[in-house]
Wavefront OBJ file of the C-alpha trace (Angstrom):
o trace
v -30.573 -5.367 48.197
v -31.684 -9.043 48.239
v -32.034 -11.547 51.211
v -28.155 -12.219 50.745
v -27.430 -9.098 50.492
v -29.246 -8.770 54.023
v -27.214 -11.909 55.206
v -23.713 -10.265 54.102
v -24.676 -7.354 56.306
v -25.868 -8.893 59.095
v -22.617 -11.476 59.161
v -20.581 -7.841 58.422
v -22.139 -6.974 61.915
v -21.404 -9.607 63.912
v -18.162 -10.173 62.584
v -16.482 -6.992 60.791
v -13.337 -8.366 60.724
v -14.242 -11.580 58.533
v -12.527 -12.246 55.101
v -15.050 -12.431 52.290
v -14.205 -16.014 52.011
v -15.451 -16.506 55.285
v -18.579 -14.299 54.782
v -18.934 -16.692 51.407
v -19.087 -19.650 53.118
v -22.337 -18.647 55.187
v -23.973 -17.034 52.651
v -22.668 -19.932 49.733
v -21.151 -17.597 47.280
v -17.709 -17.482 45.922
v -15.479 -14.936 47.948
v -15.138 -13.094 44.878
v -18.754 -12.793 44.762
v -19.078 -11.229 48.270
v -16.623 -8.677 47.366
v -18.638 -7.586 44.435
v -22.074 -7.308 46.575
v -19.735 -5.538 49.074
v -18.311 -2.927 46.869
v -21.903 -2.844 45.689
v -23.277 -2.020 48.678
v -20.859 1.155 49.784
v -21.156 2.776 46.346
v -24.769 2.425 46.889
v -24.822 3.941 49.775
v -26.068 0.924 51.826
v -22.916 0.230 53.722
v -21.367 3.592 54.964
v -18.544 2.741 56.481
v -16.608 0.432 58.269
v -15.552 0.907 61.682
v -13.998 -0.417 65.162
v -16.109 -1.340 68.261
v -15.157 -0.418 70.826
v -14.795 -0.925 74.763
v -15.342 2.117 76.426
v -13.901 2.017 79.593
v -10.508 1.089 77.539
v -10.063 3.788 76.306
v -10.228 5.585 80.221
v -14.572 6.471 79.152
v -15.723 5.881 82.283
v -18.314 8.641 83.031
v -21.145 9.220 79.930
v -23.778 11.777 80.257
v -26.480 12.335 77.346
v -26.993 16.719 77.417
v -29.729 18.150 75.723
v -29.001 21.257 73.731
v -31.570 24.207 73.584
v -30.589 27.042 71.444
v -31.379 31.114 70.979
v -32.958 30.359 67.289
v -32.984 27.740 64.665
v -29.844 26.069 63.853
v -29.053 23.686 60.845
v -27.901 19.944 60.627
v -25.326 20.616 59.472
v -24.226 23.729 61.803
v -24.661 21.458 64.815
v -22.266 18.636 63.029
v -19.746 21.516 62.493
v -19.456 23.030 65.741
v -20.452 19.762 67.865
v -17.766 17.402 65.348
v -14.339 19.131 67.084
v -14.794 18.310 70.732
v -13.741 14.624 71.146
v -15.542 13.500 74.203
v -18.589 14.239 71.400
v -19.178 11.040 70.435
v -23.068 11.038 68.991
v -25.624 13.866 67.699
v -28.864 13.872 67.108
v -31.885 16.371 65.736
v -35.110 15.958 67.820
v -38.627 16.697 68.017
v -39.174 18.083 71.155
v -38.012 21.393 73.186
v -34.325 20.566 72.079
v -33.035 21.130 69.162
v -30.032 18.493 69.710
v -29.281 15.190 72.196
v -25.491 14.951 72.255
v -23.891 11.632 73.574
v -21.008 12.654 75.484
v -18.049 10.389 76.554
v -15.465 11.220 79.077
v -12.940 9.476 81.809
v -14.949 11.398 84.726
v -17.130 13.788 85.803
v -14.868 17.413 85.579
v -14.248 16.609 81.684
v -18.213 15.773 81.572
v -18.561 19.145 82.640
v -16.267 20.965 81.165
v -17.362 19.387 77.500
v -21.075 20.332 78.528
v -18.892 23.860 79.140
v -17.216 23.074 76.160
v -21.232 22.998 73.932
v -21.902 25.851 75.577
v -19.655 28.236 74.621
v -21.650 28.565 71.084
v -23.327 31.852 71.575
v -26.696 30.370 70.081
v -26.816 27.777 73.047
v -29.256 28.803 75.475
v -28.720 26.203 78.269
v -28.355 22.561 78.045
v -29.376 19.744 80.370
v -27.520 16.323 80.956
v -28.734 13.077 82.361
v -25.509 10.590 83.607
v -26.080 7.214 82.561
v -25.820 5.342 85.601
v -25.469 1.757 83.931
v -25.602 0.073 80.653
v -27.694 -2.379 80.211
v -28.867 -2.940 76.439
v -27.225 -2.713 73.010
v -28.079 -4.274 70.549
v -25.593 -3.620 66.496
v -27.631 -2.167 63.951
v -28.769 -4.220 61.096
l 1 2 3 4 5 6 7 8 9 10 11 12 13 14 15 16 17 18 19 20 21 22 23 24 25 26 27 28 29 30 31 32 33 34 35 36 37 38 39 40 41 42 43 44 45 46 47 48 49 50 51 52 53 54 55 56 57 58 59 60 61 62 63 64 65 66 67 68 69 70 71 72 73 74 75 76 77 78 79 80 81 82 83 84 85 86 87 88 89 90 91 92 93 94 95 96 97 98 99 100 101 102 103 104 105 106 107 108 109 110 111 112 113 114 115 116 117 118 119 120 121 122 123 124 125 126 127 128 129 130 131 132 133 134 135 136 137 138 139 140 141 142 143 144 145
């Protein structure tokens, strides 16, 4: 990746729906040249997908929590993903260092839905315990670059 690729990525992060022509005008390339570079970054794994950012409250998600999950024994990242991905309220999962095995980001309509989601996470017989922290307000979020 060179500086032009980084500029293309930065523009895509800020304006994901920008056309190749619009991006080209910013970085000084033609639309076909930008497309070739984007295609190369997709093939090379630098760009892993395209998505929309949504306003959580517009979806009815007014409550969120971070749940530390402690397993009774070792669990692989693949199994973590396999067991937690089907739960729609789970919007992020990370393996972490420390006492807990995983940190799970949950977004829901209300506390009752948070509680039922945590109970669903606990249905896995390998889960020893969980510890939840409720988000009171979002103060700062930056796009990943």
